[in-house]
OpenMM code with the backbone's topology and positions (N, CA, C; nanometers):
from openmm import Vec3, app, unit

residues = "MET ALA LEU ASP LYS GLU SER LEU LYS SER SER LEU LEU SER LEU PHE GLN GLU LEU LYS THR ASN ASP ASN GLN GLU ASP SER ILE GLU VAL LEU ALA ASP ARG LEU SER GLY VAL ILE TYR ASP PHE VAL LYS THR ALA GLU VAL GLN ALA GLY GLN GLY VAL SER THR THR GLY THR ALA ALA ALA GLN THR GLY GLN THR THR THR LYS GLY THR ILE ILE".split()
positions = [
    Vec3(0.0846, -0.1173, 0.0001),
    Vec3(-0.0002, 0.0002, 0.0004),
    Vec3(0.0890, 0.1236, 0.0001),
    Vec3(0.0529, 0.2202, -0.0782),
    Vec3(0.1266, 0.3462, -0.0824),
    Vec3(0.0941, 0.4280, 0.0422),
    Vec3(0.1864, 0.5142, 0.0801),
    Vec3(0.1615, 0.6026, 0.1934),
    Vec3(0.0437, 0.6940, 0.1607),
    Vec3(-0.0461, 0.7111, 0.2563),
    Vec3(-0.1683, 0.7890, 0.2360),
    Vec3(-0.1615, 0.9156, 0.3207),
    Vec3(-0.1230, 1.0263, 0.2569),
    Vec3(-0.1061, 1.1537, 0.3272),
    Vec3(-0.2380, 1.2018, 0.3873),
    Vec3(-0.3479, 1.1804, 0.3192),
    Vec3(-0.4779, 1.2250, 0.3708),
    Vec3(-0.5154, 1.1494, 0.4981),
    Vec3(-0.4826, 1.0221, 0.5038),
    Vec3(-0.5094, 0.9434, 0.6242),
    Vec3(-0.4276, 0.9955, 0.7421),
    Vec3(-0.3028, 1.0296, 0.7165),
    Vec3(-0.2178, 1.0878, 0.8220),
    Vec3(-0.2766, 1.2201, 0.8695),
    Vec3(-0.3152, 1.3047, 0.7760),
    Vec3(-0.3734, 1.4338, 0.8099),
    Vec3(-0.4983, 1.4156, 0.8964),
    Vec3(-0.5836, 1.3222, 0.8582),
    Vec3(-0.7057, 1.2951, 0.9322),
    Vec3(-0.6764, 1.2493, 1.0742),
    Vec3(-0.5788, 1.1615, 1.0892),
    Vec3(-0.5403, 1.1126, 1.2226),
    Vec3(-0.4863, 1.2264, 1.3085),
    Vec3(-0.4060, 1.3131, 1.2484),
    Vec3(-0.3501, 1.4264, 1.3229),
    Vec3(-0.4587, 1.5253, 1.3633),
    Vec3(-0.5510, 1.5551, 1.2730),
    Vec3(-0.6608, 1.6464, 1.3064),
    Vec3(-0.7443, 1.5923, 1.4207),
    Vec3(-0.7718, 1.4626, 1.4171),
    Vec3(-0.8475, 1.3998, 1.5240),
    Vec3(-0.7754, 1.4126, 1.6586),
    Vec3(-0.6462, 1.3885, 1.6567),
    Vec3(-0.5663, 1.4000, 1.7787),
    Vec3(-0.5679, 1.5435, 1.8315),
    Vec3(-0.5467, 1.6415, 1.7447),
    Vec3(-0.5410, 1.7807, 1.7876),
    Vec3(-0.6778, 1.8287, 1.8377),
    Vec3(-0.7854, 1.7836, 1.7748),
    Vec3(-0.9195, 1.8202, 1.8220),
    Vec3(-0.9444, 1.7649, 1.9622),
    Vec3(-0.9004, 1.6432, 1.9836),
    Vec3(-0.9172, 1.5806, 2.1146),
    Vec3(-0.8402, 1.6564, 2.2217),
    Vec3(-0.7202, 1.6994, 2.1889),
    Vec3(-0.6365, 1.7693, 2.2873),
    Vec3(-0.6816, 1.9131, 2.3115),
    Vec3(-0.7593, 1.9693, 2.2207),
    Vec3(-0.8082, 2.1057, 2.2379),
    Vec3(-0.8895, 2.1218, 2.3645),
    Vec3(-0.9536, 2.0153, 2.4079),
    Vec3(-1.0416, 2.0226, 2.5248),
    Vec3(-0.9706, 1.9843, 2.6553),
    Vec3(-0.8431, 1.9501, 2.6484),
    Vec3(-0.7688, 1.9106, 2.7685),
    Vec3(-0.7092, 2.0353, 2.8326),
    Vec3(-0.7522, 2.0680, 2.9537),
    Vec3(-0.7058, 2.1887, 3.0231),
    Vec3(-0.5739, 2.1694, 3.0962),
    Vec3(-0.5308, 2.0455, 3.1150),
    Vec3(-0.4071, 2.0172, 3.1871),
    Vec3(-0.2911, 2.0187, 3.0872),
    Vec3(-0.2142, 2.1290, 3.0871),
    Vec3(-0.1085, 2.1456, 2.9872),
    Vec3(-0.0019, 2.0380, 2.9974),
    Vec3(0.0417, 2.0041, 3.1173),
    Vec3(0.1449, 1.9023, 3.1320),
    Vec3(0.0945, 1.7666, 3.0813),
    Vec3(-0.0274, 1.7328, 3.1152),
    Vec3(-0.0858, 1.6078, 3.0674),
    Vec3(-0.1003, 1.6105, 2.9152),
    Vec3(-0.1396, 1.7257, 2.8607),
    Vec3(-0.1564, 1.7375, 2.7162),
    Vec3(-0.0259, 1.7145, 2.6421),
    Vec3(0.0838, 1.7649, 2.6949),
    Vec3(0.2147, 1.7470, 2.6312),
    Vec3(0.2505, 1.5992, 2.6289),
    Vec3(0.2295, 1.5293, 2.7379),
    Vec3(0.2592, 1.3858, 2.7450),
    Vec3(0.1702, 1.3068, 2.6498),
    Vec3(0.0416, 1.3386, 2.6505),
    Vec3(-0.0530, 1.2697, 2.5628),
    Vec3(-0.0192, 1.2982, 2.4174),
    Vec3(0.0131, 1.4238, 2.3850),
    Vec3(0.0482, 1.4589, 2.2478),
    Vec3(0.1704, 1.3808, 2.2013),
    Vec3(0.2741, 1.3768, 2.2820),
    Vec3(0.3949, 1.3041, 2.2436),
    Vec3(0.3651, 1.1562, 2.2221),
    Vec3(0.2883, 1.0970, 2.3109),
    Vec3(0.2558, 0.9555, 2.2999),
    Vec3(0.1705, 0.9263, 2.1769),
    Vec3(0.0638, 1.0015, 2.1618),
    Vec3(-0.0287, 0.9765, 2.0497),
    Vec3(0.0327, 1.0139, 1.9162),
    Vec3(0.1091, 1.1243, 1.9105),
    Vec3(0.1710, 1.1667, 1.7855),
    Vec3(0.2726, 1.0640, 1.7376),
    Vec3(0.3512, 1.0111, 1.8302),
    Vec3(0.4480, 0.9088, 1.7916),
    Vec3(0.3757, 0.7848, 1.7391),
    Vec3(0.2618, 0.7507, 1.7975),
    Vec3(0.1836, 0.6369, 1.7505),
    Vec3(0.1257, 0.6591, 1.6116),
    Vec3(0.0730, 0.7791, 1.5872),
    Vec3(0.0160, 0.8119, 1.4556),
    Vec3(0.1239, 0.8047, 1.3486),
    Vec3(0.2393, 0.8635, 1.3752),
    Vec3(0.3484, 0.8634, 1.2782),
    Vec3(0.3998, 0.7213, 1.2563),
    Vec3(0.4158, 0.6451, 1.3627),
    Vec3(0.4637, 0.5073, 1.3536),
    Vec3(0.3697, 0.4231, 1.2677),
    Vec3(0.2393, 0.4354, 1.2940),
    Vec3(0.1416, 0.3596, 1.2167),
    Vec3(0.1452, 0.4005, 1.0693),
    Vec3(0.1613, 0.5302, 1.0419),
    Vec3(0.1674, 0.5789, 0.9044),
    Vec3(0.2881, 0.5218, 0.8319),
    Vec3(0.4034, 0.5271, 0.8951),
    Vec3(0.5256, 0.4794, 0.8309),
    Vec3(0.5199, 0.3289, 0.8076),
    Vec3(0.4561, 0.2557, 0.8973),
    Vec3(0.4457, 0.1104, 0.8807),
    Vec3(0.3620, 0.0703, 0.7596),
    Vec3(0.2832, 0.1618, 0.7049),
    Vec3(0.2033, 0.1276, 0.5871),
    Vec3(0.2849, 0.1348, 0.4586),
    Vec3(0.4065, 0.1857, 0.4664),
    Vec3(0.4901, 0.1982, 0.3465),
    Vec3(0.5324, 0.0610, 0.2957),
    Vec3(0.5462, 0.0530, 0.1659),
    Vec3(0.5968, -0.0681, 0.1031),
    Vec3(0.7152, -0.0287, 0.0164),
    Vec3(0.8119, -0.1171, 0.0093),
    Vec3(0.9266, -0.0939, -0.0789),
    Vec3(0.8975, -0.1635, -0.2100),
    Vec3(0.9096, -0.0903, -0.3164),
    Vec3(0.8801, -0.1430, -0.4495),
    Vec3(0.9731, -0.2601, -0.4808),
    Vec3(0.9152, -0.3668, -0.5307),
    Vec3(0.9927, -0.4861, -0.5656),
    Vec3(1.0786, -0.4595, -0.6890),
    Vec3(1.1810, -0.5407, -0.7059),
    Vec3(1.2607, -0.5342, -0.8277),
    Vec3(1.3962, -0.4705, -0.8107),
    Vec3(1.4463, -0.4609, -0.6875),
    Vec3(1.5810, -0.4096, -0.6664),
    Vec3(1.6825, -0.5097, -0.7208),
    Vec3(1.7853, -0.4572, -0.7836),
    Vec3(1.8918, -0.5452, -0.8327),
    Vec3(1.9666, -0.6093, -0.7172),
    Vec3(2.0091, -0.7332, -0.7326),
    Vec3(2.0796, -0.8052, -0.6265),
    Vec3(2.2117, -0.8567, -0.6804),
    Vec3(2.3148, -0.8395, -0.6011),
    Vec3(2.4458, -0.8919, -0.6355),
    Vec3(2.4790, -1.0009, -0.5350),
    Vec3(2.5127, -1.1204, -0.5806),
    Vec3(2.5376, -1.2312, -0.4892),
    Vec3(2.6781, -1.2874, -0.5070),
    Vec3(2.7218, -1.3589, -0.4046),
    Vec3(2.8507, -1.4281, -0.4101),
    Vec3(2.8293, -1.5699, -0.3624),
    Vec3(2.9198, -1.6584, -0.3956),
    Vec3(2.9096, -1.7969, -0.3507),
    Vec3(2.8674, -1.8880, -0.4631),
    Vec3(2.8439, -2.0110, -0.4284),
    Vec3(2.8005, -2.1091, -0.5270),
    Vec3(2.6490, -2.1040, -0.5410),
    Vec3(2.5976, -2.1788, -0.6359),
    Vec3(2.4530, -2.1820, -0.6556),
    Vec3(2.3802, -2.2345, -0.5330),
    Vec3(2.4490, -2.3149, -0.4536),
    Vec3(2.3865, -2.3720, -0.3338),
    Vec3(2.3921, -2.2775, -0.2141),
    Vec3(2.4817, -2.1813, -0.2164),
    Vec3(2.5002, -2.0937, -0.0999),
    Vec3(2.5119, -1.9481, -0.1459),
    Vec3(2.3993, -1.8880, -0.1778),
    Vec3(2.4005, -1.7501, -0.2255),
    Vec3(2.3863, -1.6522, -0.1090),
    Vec3(2.4692, -1.5513, -0.1090),
    Vec3(2.4563, -1.4399, -0.0164),
    Vec3(2.4768, -1.3125, -0.0955),
    Vec3(2.4308, -1.2033, -0.0475),
    Vec3(2.4523, -1.0784, -0.1190),
    Vec3(2.3631, -0.9684, -0.0662),
    Vec3(2.3564, -0.8631, -0.1426),
    Vec3(2.2736, -0.7504, -0.1034),
    Vec3(2.2217, -0.6803, -0.2267),
    Vec3(2.1224, -0.5966, -0.2059),
    Vec3(2.0698, -0.5230, -0.3199),
    Vec3(2.1762, -0.4279, -0.3728),
    Vec3(2.1674, -0.3990, -0.5004),
    Vec3(2.2644, -0.3091, -0.5619),
    Vec3(2.2028, -0.1750, -0.6005),
    Vec3(2.0710, -0.1629, -0.5785),
    Vec3(2.0043, -0.0354, -0.6028),
    Vec3(1.9203, 0.0007, -0.4808),
    Vec3(1.8889, 0.1262, -0.4647),
    Vec3(1.8078, 0.1699, -0.3524),
    Vec3(1.6629, 0.1330, -0.3744),
    Vec3(1.5948, 0.0975, -0.2671),
    Vec3(1.4523, 0.0691, -0.2757),
    Vec3(1.3748, 0.1996, -0.2893),
    Vec3(1.2534, 0.1897, -0.3398),
    Vec3(1.1663, 0.3051, -0.3542),
    Vec3(1.0424, 0.2813, -0.2706),
    Vec3(1.0144, 0.3724, -0.1767),
    Vec3(0.8937, 0.3607, -0.0961),
    Vec3(0.7768, 0.4102, -0.1786),
    Vec3(0.6722, 0.3294, -0.1848),
    Vec3(0.5543, 0.3657, -0.2646),
    Vec3(0.4391, 0.3974, -0.1721),
] * unit.nanometer
topology = app.Topology()
chain = topology.addChain("A")
for resn in residues:
    res = topology.addResidue(resn, chain)
    for name in ("N", "CA", "C"):
        topology.addAtom(name, app.Element.getBySymbol(name[0]), res)
């Protein structure tokens, strides 16, 4: 799945609306940090790396090791 900027925006707006009604500033800062990190973490986890990176290997046909030779693209 490609990253969905609108979904991130919606999650952030929901979080900020919820915190608007919290009168305890210290509690709000803690809640904001906790919830914001969760929203960003969940958003980033939806990223996929496009398949088809070139691979360079060493060893015999029975024992291949190696690494990609091109950078992945997040979609």
